[in-house]
C-alpha positions as CSV (number, residue, x, y, z in Angstrom):
1,M,0.0,0.0,0.0
2,K,3.1,2.1,0.1
3,F,3.0,3.0,-3.7
4,V,-0.7,3.2,-4.3
5,D,-0.5,6.9,-5.3
6,W,2.1,6.1,-7.9
7,Y,0.0,3.3,-9.4
8,L,-3.0,5.6,-9.6
9,K,-0.9,8.3,-11.3
10,I,0.4,5.8,-13.8
11,A,-3.0,4.4,-14.5
12,F,-4.5,7.9,-15.0
13,G,-1.6,8.9,-17.3
14,S,-2.0,5.7,-19.3
15,A,-5.7,6.3,-19.7
16,L,-5.1,9.9,-20.7
17,I,-2.6,8.8,-23.4
18,G,-5.0,6.2,-24.6
19,V,-7.8,8.7,-25.0
20,F,-5.6,11.1,-27.0
21,H,-4.3,8.3,-29.1
22,D,-7.8,7.0,-30.0
23,R,-9.0,10.6,-30.7
24,G,-6.0,11.2,-33.0
25,R,-6.7,8.0,-34.9
26,L,-10.4,9.0,-35.3
27,L,-9.4,12.5,-36.6
28,L,-7.0,10.9,-39.1
29,T,-9.8,8.5,-40.3
30,V,-12.2,11.5,-40.7
31,L,-9.6,13.5,-42.6
32,E,-8.8,10.5,-44.9
33,S,-12.5,9.9,-45.7
34,E,-13.0,13.6,-46.5
35,K,-10.0,13.6,-48.8
36,Q,-11.2,10.5,-50.5
37,A,-14.7,12.0,-51.0
38,W,-13.1,15.2,-52.4
39,E,-10.9,13.2,-54.8
40,N,-13.9,11.3,-56.2
41,S,-16.1,14.5,-56.6
42,P,-16.9,15.9,-60.0
43,E,-15.2,19.2,-59.1
44,A,-11.9,17.4,-58.4
45,Q,-12.2,15.5,-61.7
46,A,-12.8,18.7,-63.6
47,I,-9.7,20.3,-62.0
48,R,-7.6,17.2,-62.9
49,D,-8.9,17.2,-66.5
50,Q,-8.3,20.9,-66.9
51,S,-4.7,20.6,-65.5
52,L,-3.9,17.7,-67.7
53,E,-5.0,19.4,-70.9
54,K,-2.2,20.5,-73.2
55,P,-2.0,24.2,-73.9
56,R,-3.8,24.8,-77.1
57,C,-3.0,28.5,-77.5
58,R,-0.4,28.6,-80.3
59,S,0.4,31.6,-82.4
60,K,3.4,33.2,-83.9
61,Q,2.9,36.4,-81.9
62,G,4.6,37.1,-78.6
63,I,3.8,35.4,-75.3
64,L,1.7,38.2,-74.1
65,S,-0.7,38.1,-77.0
66,R,-1.0,34.3,-76.6
67,M,-1.8,34.7,-72.9
68,A,-4.5,37.4,-73.8
69,A,-6.0,35.0,-76.4
70,C,-6.2,32.2,-73.9
71,S,-7.7,34.3,-71.3
72,Q,-10.4,35.5,-73.7
73,G,-11.3,32.0,-74.7
74,R,-9.8,32.1,-78.2
75,R,-7.5,29.2,-79.1
């Protein structure tokens, strides 16, 4: 009975660490599921498709005129 207070402190500390560990794992699971939902969304697919498109603005003018043509929707 000499070290009961130490045992209680260790038990409390272990329980506290366990709670934080489980909560952290739950948070990671939620974040991973939200990331997967975003990756499968139509918005993410549109962004991927747009970023993978090859640039189609080609002209013999300077770079600034090509950028202006692209921004205006002309190709």
